[in-house]
C-alpha positions as CSV (number, residue, x, y, z in Angstrom):
1,M,81.6,128.2,56.0
2,P,84.2,130.4,57.7
3,S,85.7,129.0,61.0
4,V,85.1,130.7,64.3
5,P,88.1,130.9,66.7
6,Q,87.9,129.6,70.2
7,I,88.4,132.0,73.1
8,R,89.6,131.0,76.6
9,I,88.3,132.2,79.9
10,P,90.0,131.6,83.3
11,A,88.0,128.9,85.2
12,T,88.3,126.4,87.9
13,Y,86.7,122.9,87.9
14,M,85.7,122.0,91.5
15,R,84.0,119.3,93.5
16,G,81.8,120.5,96.3
17,G,80.1,117.9,98.4
18,T,78.5,115.4,96.0
19,S,78.4,117.8,93.1
20,K,80.9,119.4,90.8
21,G,80.9,122.5,88.6
22,V,82.8,125.1,86.7
23,F,83.7,128.2,88.8
24,F,84.4,131.7,87.4
25,R,85.4,135.0,88.9
26,L,82.8,137.6,87.6
27,D,85.6,139.9,86.3
28,D,87.1,137.0,84.3
29,L,83.9,136.5,82.2
30,P,83.5,138.0,78.8
31,E,82.0,141.4,79.2
32,P,78.5,140.5,77.8
33,C,78.3,137.7,80.3
34,R,79.0,139.8,83.4
35,V,75.4,140.7,83.7
36,P,72.3,138.5,83.7
37,G,70.7,137.7,80.4
38,A,70.8,135.7,77.3
39,A,74.5,136.0,76.7
40,R,75.4,134.6,80.1
41,D,73.0,131.8,79.7
42,R,74.3,130.9,76.2
43,F,77.9,131.0,77.6
44,F,77.1,128.6,80.5
45,L,75.2,126.2,78.2
46,R,78.2,126.0,75.8
47,V,80.7,125.5,78.7
48,I,78.7,122.6,80.1
49,G,77.8,121.2,76.7
50,S,74.1,121.7,76.6
51,P,71.6,121.1,75.1
52,D,72.8,117.6,74.3
53,P,70.3,115.3,72.6
54,Y,72.6,112.4,73.4
55,A,72.6,113.3,77.1
56,K,76.3,112.7,77.4
57,H,77.9,116.2,77.6
58,I,80.8,114.9,75.4
59,D,81.3,118.4,74.0
60,G,81.5,120.3,77.3
61,M,82.5,120.2,80.9
62,G,79.2,118.7,82.2
63,G,78.9,115.2,83.4
64,A,75.4,114.5,82.0
65,S,73.7,114.6,85.4
66,S,72.0,117.2,87.6
67,S,75.0,116.9,90.0
68,T,77.5,117.8,87.4
69,A,75.7,120.3,85.0
70,K,76.5,123.3,87.1
71,A,78.3,126.7,86.9
72,V,79.1,129.3,89.5
73,I,80.1,133.0,89.5
74,L,81.8,134.6,92.5
75,S,82.7,138.2,93.1
76,T,83.5,140.5,95.9
77,S,80.3,141.0,97.8
78,T,78.1,144.0,97.3
79,Q,76.3,143.2,100.6
80,P,77.4,144.7,104.0
81,E,79.2,142.2,106.3
82,H,79.7,139.6,103.5
83,D,82.9,138.6,101.8
84,V,81.6,137.3,98.4
85,D,78.5,137.1,96.3
86,Y,77.8,133.6,95.0
87,L,75.6,133.0,92.0
88,Y,74.7,129.5,90.8
89,G,73.3,128.3,87.5
90,Q,71.7,124.8,87.1
91,V,72.2,123.9,83.5
92,S,69.6,121.7,81.8
93,I,71.0,118.7,80.0
94,D,68.6,118.4,77.1
95,R,67.2,121.9,76.8
96,A,68.7,125.3,76.2
97,F,67.8,126.5,79.7
98,V,69.7,127.7,82.7
99,D,67.7,127.7,86.0
100,W,68.6,130.6,88.4
101,S,65.8,129.9,90.8
102,G,67.7,128.3,93.6
103,N,71.0,127.4,95.3
104,C,73.2,124.4,95.2
105,G,74.0,123.5,98.8
106,N,76.9,121.2,97.8
107,L,78.6,123.8,95.7
108,S,78.2,126.3,98.5
109,T,81.0,124.3,100.2
110,A,83.3,124.9,97.1
111,A,82.2,128.6,97.0
112,G,83.9,129.2,100.3
113,A,87.0,127.4,99.3
114,F,87.1,129.1,95.9
115,A,86.7,132.5,97.4
116,I,90.0,132.0,99.2
117,H,91.8,130.3,96.2
118,A,90.7,133.1,93.9
119,G,92.0,135.9,96.1
120,L,88.6,137.3,96.9
121,I,89.3,137.2,100.7
122,D,91.6,139.7,102.3
123,P,94.8,137.9,102.9
124,A,95.0,139.3,106.4
125,R,91.8,137.3,107.2
126,V,93.4,134.0,106.2
127,P,95.4,132.4,109.0
128,M,98.6,130.5,108.5
129,D,96.9,127.5,110.2
130,G,93.4,127.2,111.5
131,I,89.9,128.1,110.2
132,C,89.0,130.9,107.8
133,T,85.4,132.0,108.1
134,V,83.9,133.1,104.8
135,R,80.6,134.9,104.8
136,I,78.8,134.2,101.5
137,W,75.8,136.0,100.1
138,Q,73.8,133.5,98.1
139,A,72.6,135.8,95.4
140,N,70.0,133.4,93.9
141,I,67.9,133.3,97.0
142,G,69.2,136.3,99.0
143,K,70.6,134.2,102.0
144,T,73.7,134.1,104.1
145,I,75.9,131.0,104.2
146,I,78.9,130.8,106.5
147,A,81.7,128.5,105.4
148,H,84.3,127.4,107.9
149,V,87.2,126.5,105.7
150,P,90.3,124.7,107.1
151,I,93.7,126.4,106.3
152,T,97.1,124.8,106.5
153,G,100.3,126.7,105.7
154,G,98.2,129.7,104.5
155,Q,96.4,127.7,101.9
156,V,93.0,126.0,101.8
157,Q,93.4,122.4,103.1
158,E,91.8,120.1,100.7
159,T,93.0,116.7,101.8
160,G,92.0,115.0,105.0
161,N,90.2,112.1,106.6
162,F,86.6,113.4,106.5
163,E,84.5,110.9,104.6
164,L,81.3,111.9,102.8
165,D,79.0,109.2,101.5
166,G,78.6,109.6,97.8
167,V,82.2,110.8,97.3
168,A,84.9,108.1,96.7
169,F,87.8,109.7,98.6
170,P,88.2,111.4,101.9
171,A,89.0,115.1,102.1
172,A,89.1,118.0,104.6
173,E,85.9,118.8,106.4
174,I,84.2,122.2,105.7
175,V,81.4,123.1,108.1
176,L,78.5,125.1,106.5
177,E,76.0,127.2,108.4
178,F,72.8,128.3,106.5
179,L,71.4,131.4,108.4
180,N,67.7,132.0,108.4
181,P,67.2,129.4,105.7
182,A,63.5,130.0,105.1
183,D,63.2,131.5,101.6
184,G,60.5,134.1,102.3
185,G,62.5,136.6,104.2
186,G,64.9,136.8,107.1
187,D,62.1,136.3,109.7
188,G,61.2,132.9,108.2
189,G,57.6,134.1,107.5
190,A,57.3,131.8,104.4
191,L,58.8,128.7,106.0
192,F,55.4,127.0,105.3
193,P,53.9,128.8,102.4
194,T,50.4,127.4,103.0
195,G,50.6,127.9,106.7
196,N,50.3,124.2,107.3
197,L,52.8,121.6,108.6
198,V,51.0,119.0,106.4
199,D,48.8,119.7,103.4
200,E,46.5,117.4,101.5
201,L,47.1,117.7,97.7
202,E,44.4,116.8,95.2
203,V,46.2,114.6,92.7
204,P,45.1,112.3,89.8
205,E,43.8,109.0,91.2
206,V,45.8,107.1,88.6
207,L,48.9,108.4,90.5
208,V,47.7,108.0,94.1
209,P,44.7,105.9,95.1
210,G,42.0,108.1,96.4
211,G,43.3,111.2,94.7
212,R,44.6,112.7,98.0
213,L,48.3,113.0,98.9
214,R,49.6,114.3,102.2
215,A,52.7,116.5,101.9
216,T,54.9,118.9,103.9
217,L,55.6,122.0,101.7
218,I,58.6,123.9,103.1
219,N,60.8,126.7,102.1
220,A,64.2,126.1,103.7
221,G,67.4,125.8,101.8
222,I,65.3,125.3,98.7
223,P,61.5,124.9,98.3
224,T,60.8,121.2,98.9
225,I,57.8,118.9,98.8
226,F,58.1,116.0,101.2
227,I,55.7,113.0,100.8
228,N,55.5,109.6,102.5
229,A,57.2,106.9,100.4
230,A,54.4,104.4,101.1
231,D,51.8,106.8,99.7
232,V,53.3,106.5,96.3
233,G,54.2,102.8,96.4
234,C,57.8,103.2,97.4
235,R,59.9,101.8,100.3
236,G,62.4,104.5,100.9
237,T,65.3,102.1,100.2
238,E,65.2,102.8,96.4
239,L,68.5,103.3,94.6
240,Q,69.0,105.4,91.4
241,G,68.2,102.6,88.9
242,D,65.0,101.7,90.7
243,I,63.5,105.1,89.9
244,N,65.5,106.5,87.0
245,E,65.0,103.4,84.8
246,D,61.2,103.6,85.4
247,K,59.7,106.2,83.1
248,V,56.3,105.8,84.7
249,A,57.7,106.6,88.1
250,L,59.6,109.6,86.9
251,A,56.5,111.0,85.2
252,R,54.5,110.4,88.4
253,F,57.0,112.3,90.5
254,E,57.2,115.2,88.0
255,T,53.4,115.6,88.0
256,L,53.3,115.5,91.8
257,R,56.2,118.1,91.9
258,A,54.2,120.4,89.6
259,I,51.0,120.1,91.7
260,G,53.0,120.9,94.8
261,A,54.7,123.8,93.1
262,V,51.3,125.3,92.3
263,R,50.2,124.9,95.9
264,M,53.4,126.6,97.1
265,G,52.7,129.5,94.8
266,L,55.9,129.0,92.8
267,I,54.1,128.6,89.5
268,G,50.6,129.5,88.3
269,Q,49.6,126.2,86.7
270,V,51.0,122.6,86.4
271,A,51.9,123.3,82.7
272,D,54.4,125.9,83.9
273,A,56.6,123.4,85.8
274,S,59.0,122.9,82.8
275,T,60.1,126.6,83.2
276,C,61.2,125.9,86.8
277,Q,63.0,122.6,86.7
278,H,65.4,123.3,89.6
279,T,62.7,124.3,92.2
280,P,60.9,123.0,94.0
281,K,62.4,119.6,94.8
282,I,60.4,116.6,95.6
283,A,61.5,114.0,98.2
284,F,59.9,110.9,99.7
285,V,60.6,109.8,103.3
286,A,60.3,106.5,105.1
287,P,61.1,104.9,108.5
288,P,64.5,103.3,108.8
289,A,65.0,99.9,107.1
290,D,67.9,97.6,106.5
291,H,69.4,97.8,103.0
292,T,72.6,97.9,101.0
293,V,73.9,101.0,99.2
294,P,76.0,100.9,95.9
295,S,79.3,101.0,97.7
296,G,78.4,97.6,99.2
297,R,77.9,99.0,102.7
298,H,75.1,97.5,104.6
299,L,73.0,100.2,106.2
300,A,71.2,99.0,109.2
301,A,67.9,100.5,110.4
302,R,69.5,101.4,113.7
303,D,72.1,103.6,111.9
304,V,69.6,106.3,110.9
305,D,66.5,108.2,112.1
306,L,64.8,108.1,108.7
307,L,65.3,107.4,105.0
308,V,65.0,110.1,102.3
309,R,65.2,110.0,98.5
310,A,65.0,113.2,96.5
311,L,64.7,114.0,92.8
312,S,66.7,116.7,91.0
313,M,66.0,117.9,87.5
314,G,63.7,115.0,87.0
315,K,66.0,112.2,88.2
316,L,66.6,110.5,91.5
317,H,69.8,112.0,93.0
318,H,72.6,109.6,93.7
319,A,73.1,111.0,97.3
320,M,71.4,114.1,98.6
321,M,71.4,117.7,97.5
322,G,72.8,120.1,100.1
323,T,69.8,122.4,99.9
324,V,67.4,119.5,100.4
325,S,69.6,118.5,103.4
326,V,68.8,121.9,104.9
327,A,65.1,121.3,104.3
328,I,65.3,117.9,105.9
329,A,67.1,119.3,109.0
330,T,64.5,122.1,109.3
331,A,61.5,119.9,108.8
332,A,62.8,117.3,111.2
333,A,63.2,120.0,113.9
334,I,59.5,121.0,113.8
335,P,57.1,118.6,115.4
336,G,54.2,117.5,113.1
337,T,55.9,117.6,109.7
338,L,56.0,114.4,107.7
339,V,59.8,114.4,108.1
340,N,59.6,114.8,111.9
341,L,56.9,112.2,112.3
342,V,58.7,109.5,110.2
343,S,61.9,110.1,112.2
344,G,60.1,109.5,115.5
345,G,58.4,112.8,116.3
346,G,59.0,115.3,119.1
347,K,61.5,118.2,119.2
348,R,65.0,117.4,117.8
349,D,68.0,119.5,116.9
350,A,69.6,117.0,114.6
351,V,68.9,113.9,112.5
352,C,70.9,111.3,110.7
353,F,69.2,110.2,107.5
354,G,69.8,107.6,104.9
355,H,70.1,108.5,101.2
356,P,71.0,106.3,98.2
357,S,74.7,106.5,98.8
358,G,74.8,106.2,102.6
359,T,74.0,108.6,105.5
360,L,74.3,112.2,106.5
361,R,73.9,114.0,109.8
362,V,72.3,117.5,109.7
363,G,71.2,119.9,112.4
364,S,68.8,122.8,112.7
365,Q,67.6,125.3,115.4
366,A,63.9,125.9,115.3
367,A,61.6,127.8,117.7
368,F,57.9,128.6,117.8
369,A,57.2,132.2,118.6
370,E,54.3,134.6,117.9
371,G,52.3,131.9,116.3
372,R,54.7,130.6,113.8
373,W,57.9,128.6,113.4
374,R,61.2,130.3,112.9
375,V,64.5,128.7,112.0
376,T,67.8,130.5,112.9
377,N,70.2,128.2,111.2
378,A,70.9,124.8,109.7
379,V,74.4,123.1,109.8
380,M,76.1,120.3,107.9
381,S,79.6,119.2,107.0
382,R,80.8,118.8,103.4
383,S,84.2,118.8,101.6
384,A,85.6,120.5,98.5
385,R,88.5,120.1,96.2
386,I,89.9,121.7,93.0
387,L,89.9,119.1,90.2
388,M,91.5,121.3,87.5
389,E,92.3,125.0,87.0
390,G,93.3,127.1,84.0
391,W,91.0,128.1,81.2
392,V,87.8,126.8,79.6
393,R,87.5,127.3,75.9
394,V,84.3,128.0,73.9
395,P,83.7,129.1,70.3
396,A,83.7,132.9,70.1
397,D,80.1,133.0,68.8
398,S,78.9,131.0,71.9
399,F,77.3,134.1,73.5
């Protein structure tokens, strides 16, 4: 069998928030991969090392988790009053599938920093010292994200003393603003796709006693299904192993996610859920409770307003997805949602929630007008850092 040479493509490996992925400039990609389609998908799969029946990503840049099987393309923006277009691909680990249906909030942080590193921002806009504001067009969902990136000596500041639970080392703080985060248009018209703050889902009685499950179905950051932990036999203090080593629990959450996706109008029937692995997310919420996280830190009930655990690509996330953090902030700001009720009810502009690695504070501005809720923005802090830069290599027949 004749050998196939490898080709090399300029790439940057970055951590953003509690995720990491391979970043590319659009113009650096092989020409067939510069447009959406099968060639681009095959290329991303080969870069990450999927599909991998061993679920290890030994032959690729992925880290065998939903937090590390990610790839990003950035380019000069085609949208007025934006600096860059940011396109995100969530790569399946065990299937030949790249999901383009949503954003990664964590890597949105790295997108702002990468835009400056990669020379996609006018140098005149980058201060010698201070903050560079990068206006990002999130091309997957058609939304604006503003990244406030710290600059020192004319370069992105990556080191600092900002600590983010779920990340081992401190770094420089990057503040993210998600503008009009409802997915259904700039006016937030589809914030609650069913029109209800709380829905009652019909589910198999073998999964939920009584066959009824209360849920808040919300489009903000990413379509998300929030349920009460107690309704599915959970406490809200679960860590990754408690869920991910329980095949019955994982199957139960996936079925509930599929039922919620149908109610949200994202898929036509439950059987279609496998074609939309990245969206919606499903998360369970609970009142504050004392517990210990993997770092050994004791998290006291008084430290947070609520507890949240979320699943991504069929597994419990080790911390919290940035996009779900936006959904948490938004739902918490609106009286009557399950997230708001479990955090104490009433109108609030910010909450601190507990996740499997620690805590995170998020904020959102919501207002009720003309018979519906509108959300103007959601805000959170993250950090980002280049881990490696140079070229990624793939066999020439990969795409």
